N, C-alpha and C positions, 0 to 999 in steps of 0.2 A: 634204607634199613627195611628188613621185613619185619611182620607183625611181631616177632619174638625179639627185635631189637639185637639181633646177633650178627647181621651181615657187617662185613669191614666197611668203614667210613673214612674217607681221608687217609688212608694208608695204614689205618688200624688193622691188626692180624688177629685180634682175639675178640672173644664176645665183649660187648658193651654192657657195663654195669648200669641198669635203670634205677633213676633215683625214685624215692618213695617220700611220701609225706612233704613237709615244708622244703625239702630240698628239691621236690618235684615241681613245686609250685614256682620256685625260683628259676629252676632251669627251663620250664615252660614260659615264664616271662622273659627270659633273656633271649629265647628264640623269636618271640614275638617283636621285642624290641630290635633284633637282627633284620627281621622282615622289614620293619617299619624303616630301618635305615637304608636297606637295599631299595624300598620303595620310593623313598626321597630322591633318590637317584634318576628315577624317571622324570624325563620333561613334563610327560602328561600329567603326572600326578602333581607336579609342582604347579602347574596351570589350573587344576581342579582345586588345589589348595588356595591359590590367589583368588580363584572365583568364589569360593565359599566364605573368604574373608570379605570380599566386595559384598557379596549377599549380607553377611551379618551387619556391615555398616549400613547398607540400603533398608534393612529391616529396623535397625533402631532409627533412621530418619523417618520411616513409614509409620513408627508407632505400633509394630508387630507384638502381638500377644506372647503370653509364654507358650501356649499350645503350638504357635507357628514357629517359634524358636526351637521347641523340641523336635516338630515334625521336620524341619530343615536339617537339624543336627542328625537324625536318625537316616534322612535321606542321604545325607553327605557320608555317614559311616558307611552305608550299605555301598555307595559308590567307592569308597576307599576299599572294601573288602573286594568288591569285583575287579578293581584296577589291580590289586594284589594277586588275586585268581589269575586275571590275564597275563600279568607278568610272569607269574610261574608257568603258565601253559607256554609262554613264548621261550622262556628258558629250557623248558623240557625239550620242546621241538627242536630248539638250535642243538641241544645235547644230543638227542637222539636220531635227529635227520638233518645234519648240517647242511646236505644237498638241498636244492629247492624241488619240492615236491607238492601235488596236488593236496595231499593229506595234511602235510604241515601248513600249507597256505589256509587250508579251510579251517584248522584247529585255530590258527592266529586270527582269522577274520571273525570266526564264531565269538572268540574271547572279544574282540574289539567292538563288535556288535552289541555284546552284553553290556559293555562300558558306556557305549553311546546311548543305549536305552536308558541308563540311569542318569548319565549328563541330561539328556533331554527331560527327565522326570525332574531333576533338580532345578533346571532352569524354568521349565514351565511353573513350577511350584512357587519359586522365587519372584517370577513377574505376576503371578497371581496375587501373593502377599504385597509385593512393593505398590502394583499399579491398580489391581482390581478389588481387592478384598474390602476395601473402605466403601467402595461403591455397591457391592453386592449383598453385603451385610445389613 
């Protein structure tokens, strides 16, 4: 859709009526839940979700502080956001350029690298909290 929300979508032929007020809030929430539903279909995201659960159990066993739980949760939310953006990039590239191209490969590789950076950040922080924090504080 363009900025004025008037381009056809899914076979629609007329302008799209834009919701306002509380209806807009519910519409936006439904789009977000649709994105979450799509993201759960990605194996990489499911693995990251499992790793987050394991990290939370390890935090309990290590006696993590409230701040450490909050920091880990924020890092995980960032990882979820990056994974969603990476998935969106992959879908757009597959739609616009279904043939194999250097541009498509680079776009997908860069999205994957962004996710890897956050996976490493999550892992390093989890290892710090579970194994090192009690010795360094």
